Structure formats: C-alpha cells, structure tokens
N, C-alpha and C positions, 0 to 999 in steps of 0.2 A: 517578457511577453505579457500582454494584457488579455485577461480572460473575462468571461461573463459569469457572474455568480449564479449557479442554478440550484444550490442546496446549501443550507447551513443550519447548525443547531448544536445541541449537546445531549449526550446520553451518559450513562454511568461510565466514568473513567475517560471519556473522550469529548473534545470539541472538534467539530468538523466543518469544512467548507469545501464545496465542489465547484470547480470552474470549468466552463466550456472554452476550448481552444479549437476552433474549426469543428471538425468531426470528433475530436477527442475531449475527454473530461479528465481533469487532474483532481484527485481527492487529497486535500491537505488536512491531516489529522494531528491534533495536539493531544498528547496523553496528559491527563489531569488526575490520574489515580492508578492504582494497581490494575494490571490487565492479565486476563487469561482467556481461554476460549469462550467462556460464558459472556464476557463483555464484547468480544470481537464479532460474534455471530450477528447481533442486532446492528452493529456498525456496517458490516458487509451487506446485510439485507437492505439497509437504508441507501448506501452509496450505489449499490448495483441498480437501484430503480432509476437513477438518472444517467447511468453509463450508456452513451449512445452508440458505442462501437463495440467490437469484440476485443478491444484492448483495455486493460485496467491499469491506470497510472496512479501511484500513491506516494505521498511523502508522509511518513510517520515520524513526528517530532517528539522524542522522549528525552529532551534535554533536562527535564525535571528529575530524571533518574528513577522513575517509578518502577516497581517490581513488574517484570514481564515474564509470566510463567506460561511457556508454550512448549509442548512436547512435540515429538515427531508425528505422533498420531494426530495431534491437534492441527499441525501443518497439513497433513494429508486430508483431514476433514475440510479445512478451509479451501484447499485446492479443489476438492470435489465440489464444494458449494459454488465456487466461481465458474467451474467448467459447466455445471448444470445450468448456470445462468447465461450461458452463451459466450463466455470469455475464452479466447484462444491464445491470448498473450497477456503477461503480467509484468509490469515494470514498477519496482518499488525501491525507495530509498528510506532507510531508517536513520534518523539523527539521534545519536546516543554517545555518551561518554564511556559506556560500558565496553571495555576492550574484549570481553568474552563474547559479545554479541555476534562477532564474526563467525563463530562456530554455528550459531543458529542460522545465519544467512547461508552458510555453506550447505547445511542440511536442506534448507528451503530451496536453494538453487538446484540441488540434486533431485529433489522431489518434482520440481517444476519440469525439469527435462525428462524425468522418467515417465511423466504423464503426457509427453509430447506437446507441452505448452511452450510457446515462444516466450521470451522475456529474460529478465535479469533482475536480481535483487542485490542491493549493496548496502553497506553500513558506512556512515561517515560521521564526523564530529561537528559539522556545521550545516545549517540550513542552506547556505549559499552553495555548498558542494552538492547537496541533495538536489537543489533546483537546477544546477548546471547539468547534472546527469539526466534528470527527468526531461528537461526542456530539449536537450540534444536528442533524446529518443522520440519525443513528440515531433520535432522538426524532421527527423528521418522518415517518419510515417506520413507526414502531411505534405512533404515535397515530392 
C-alpha cells in the first residue's frame, strides 16, 4: 500500500513517520534508544495531532533491542491519553526479538479491552509480519 507522508521527525529515543491511507493514518516508529513512559508521552502527543480518524495504527520497530521499560500503570496512562484524544480503536504491532515482550502485549490487550477500546496489539519478529497485520486491519476498516 502506498501512503502519503503527513509527519516525520525524531525525538528522544524515536524516529517517526506517519502516512495517510485514505481516512486512516499509520504511524511507523523506529526505536533508537531506551524507552519508558517519559519518552512515549511526547511521541503520542505528536502523532495524535495528525491522526484523522478515531483509530490509531502503529508499527513500533525495536529490532535494535533497546530497553523498553513500561509498567502496567504506564500502559493504563497511555490508554487514557489516547481515549482523551478521541481514539476508540488501537491497532499496534511491535517488532522485537525479545521473546518476553509477548507478556507486555498480553497486558496491553487486556487493558485495551477493559476500557472498551476496539483493537488488537501483537508482537512479531519482522517488519513484514507487522505490516501484514496492520495493512489487513486498515483494509478491513476502509472497505
């Protein structure tokens, strides 16, 4: 799928590019340093400014293996932030070699559903698998 670039840049620990696909925006984020809630808040604030629908799509590429410190309270805070921004569905794919990351994804999925958000989060080991998942979800919503 070919999208139109609507935002790109770099902030602490992230490089990001957001692409418009019809009414939806996909945020492609490359981790370039250790990440915690402190680094994620500005990233969400930036990407939410160009999100044109109530659905948030994201591919987080951490193939560099940078430390990712995120607690369940952090996940709840970020979910609250996106809900307050008008998001009602969140689809995310994290690319990582960290086999333990699936536990974090399970917590995040449980929290998403407890807040009555639609969506799904997955962890995969390749960008192509992440793209396949996200583009399938975009197609479902735009057809």
